N, C-alpha and C positions, 0 to 999 in steps of 0.2 A: 261403413267404408271398407271397400275390398282391399286386400293386401296386394301390394305391388311386388311382382317377382321379375326382376330384370332379365330380359332375354340376352343382353350383351354381358358376358362375364366380366368385361373390363369395367362395367358400371358398378363400382363398389363404393362403400362408404369412404374407405381410405383414399381412393383415387379422386372422389369428389371433394374431399377435404383439402387434399394437396393442391388440386386445381384452383379451388376458391382462394386458398392462401396465397398462391403465386399471383393470381389476378389482383389481389389486394396489396401486393408488393411487400409481404411480410415474410420473415424468416421463421425457422423453428424456434429460435431463441426468443423472437418477439412474441410468438404465441405462448410459449412457456411463461413469460413474464406477465402477459395479459391474463392468462388463465390461472395464474398462481400454481402452476404445476411444474414438475421436474422435466428436464429435457428428455430423459428416457421415457417418461410417460407420454409426452407428445409424440415422440418417435414411434412408440408402440401403437398409439392410436392411429397415426397416419399409415402404419404398415399393416394394420388389421390384426395385430398380435394382442387380441383382447384378453388372453389368458395371463398376460403380464400385468394387467390392471386389477384393481381391488375386487371388482365384481360387475355383474350385468347392470345393476342399478347405477353404478358410478360411470360405466361406459356410456350409458344413455345420457347421463347428465353432462359428461365431457363433450359428447357430440352436439348436444343442444347448445351449450355455451360457445363451442367452437363455431357452429353455424351462425350464431348471432353476431359474433365478432367479425367474420369475414363476409357476411351477407349471403350465405348459401341458403338453398331451399331446405328449411328445417324439416318440413313434412316429408319431402322426398327422402331425405337422409334417414329419418326415423323408420319409414316404411322399408327401406333397403336394409337397415340394421335389423329389423324384425326377421327378415329372410336370412340374414347371415348368422343370427344368433339362434335360429331354430335348430334344436337338436336333431341329429339324424335318427331315423327310425331303426330300432334294434332288429336284427334279423330273427325271424321266428324259427324256433327249434322244433322240428316235428319228429317224433319217435316213430321208427318203422317197426311195424308188427304190433299185435294186440294179444291180450290174454296170455302174457308171458308170466309164468309162475316162478317167483324167485324164492329159493329156499334159504331160510335164515341160517347163518353160520353160528348163532348163539345157542348154547345148551338150554334145554327146558329148565324153567325156574324150579320145578319140583325136584329135578335131578340135582341141582346145585344145593338146594336146602337139605336134601337127603345126605349128600356128601359132607356138608358142614356138620350135621348132627352126628354122623358116623365118626368124624375126627374128634369131636368133643367127647363122645362116648369112650374113646380110647385114651385121650389125653388127661381128662379130669381125674379119673380114678388113679392113674399113675402118679399124678402130682400130689393128690391127697395122701396116698399110701407112702410116698417118699417123705412128705412133710411130717407125718405122724410117727414114722418108725425110725427117724434118724436121730441119733444122740439122745435116746430116752432113758438110758441107764443112769440112775441117780447114785451119787456117792453117799456113803453113810452119813457124812457130815451134813447133808441137806435134810435129813429126817429130823423134824423138830418135836414130834410127839407120837404117842402110841395110844391105841384104843384099849380100854380095859377089857373088853370082851371079844376082841377080834384082832385082825392083822394091823400092822402099823399103818398109820395114816400120815402121809407125807404132805407137808405144806411147801409147795414148790411154786416159784414164780412162773408166769406164762412164758417168759422169754426162754426158760430152760426146757419147757415142754415142747415148744414150737420154735426151735432156733431158726428154721428156714423162714417162717412167717415173720419173726421179729426182725431178722436181717433185712428182709424185703421192705418192711415198714420203715426201718431206719433209712434205707436207701431212697425210698420215695419221699421221706421227710426232707432229706438233704437236697433232692432234686427240686422239690417245691420251693425251698428257700432260695436256691439259685435262680429259679424262674422268677420269683418275686423280685429279686435284685435286678435281674435283666429287664423286667417290665418297668420297674421304677426308673432305670436308666433310659429306656426307650421313651418313656413319658417326658423325662427331662429334655432329651434331645428334640422331641416333637415340639415341646413348648418353646424351645429356643428357636427352632425353625419358624414357627408361627410368629414369634415376636419380631424376627428380623425380616419377614416377608411382607410386612405391611406396605413398604415402598414409600418413596418420596412423592410420587405422583399418583393420584387416584383418578381413574376415568370411569364415569357413570354414563351409560348409553340410554337415551330415551327413544332412539330410533336407529335406522340404518346409517352407519357412518364408518369412516376409516381413520386410523391414527398412525402416524409414523414419528418416532422419537430417536434422536441421536444424542449421545452423551458428550461430555467435555472433550473426549479424545477423538470425536468424530465417528465413533462406532455406532451402528444402528442397534439399539437395545430393545426396540419394540416396534412391531408392525402388525396390525390386526384389523380385520373388518369386524365391527361390532354390531350387535342388534339390540333391540329394546330390552331393558331390564338386566343387561349384562354389566358387570363391574370388573375392572382390571387395575392391578397395582403394579407400578414400575419403579425399580430402584436402579441406581447407577451413580456415576460421578458427575455432578453439575459442572458447568452450566448445561442445560438441555435445550436442543433445538426441536421444537414441537410443531408438527403440521397436522391439522385436523380437517378432514373433509366433512361437508354437511355439518358445519360447526354448531348449528342450532340444536342438533340432536345429541350433543355431548356436553357434560358438565365436568370441568377439570378442577381439581384441588391440588395445591402444592404445599407440602409441609403442613397439611391440615387446614389451609386457608383456600376458599374458593377463588377461582380466577375468572374474570369477566372476559369472554372471548370476543365480544362485539367490537371493541376498538381495533382488534387485530384481524378482522374478517374482511375478505374481498372475494366477491362472487362465490359465496358460501364456503370458502376455504380460509381457515385461520392459520396464521404463521406467527409464532412468538418464541422468545428465548426466556427460559426460567433460570435465574442465577442461583 
């Protein structure tokens, strides 16, 4: 079946829907009630503002249900919608000129390695010399024994021979302790976040659908287009007003108990209040 591309720019999905609704003697509010949609969604559909709707899949479903209610030509509408939703071709970018040699601004790797080795060759001997020759003079009180046939042999702790190394090790030990305490605190905070993020409402998607939830204060706390295998948790202050599009593709659990959406579903859209 060939795709219809309307020659008259006025022949759009939105204009055909509005004309069919007016012929049927229905208002926008009537259509919103019959389709189980919000007034703003119906107005966006009739104005062709498809970006304000959940997605292409739902736009097609809304148009199909709308056409059936007002007796419009569903096939013509879907063909025209295919033309309106077709993405515009991106302009091709052609580079002018060929065989342009680009010189890298990065230094050669061998030069970087040579520079690092040169720095290490200067720094390491200086550090070792400083560590071994600082504060090595021993007081007489630290000599604990003498050799019978030779010079005195001093029994000295390693901290006295290498004060710089010992001080560095002590500092590292203190830093390690502080890091351990910080890590334990972070783990405690993370566990607290996980324990409070489970939510009162759990949504499990087995197909494409959309869900909108308002809390007891009337604020929208959740709006998302979901796909198969996705799971979402929602928290807030009950009672919740929940609207689920394509309700057969969503499983809802409230406070750990599954909710049957069938009694609340009209034309594939479920509307319910969770106390």
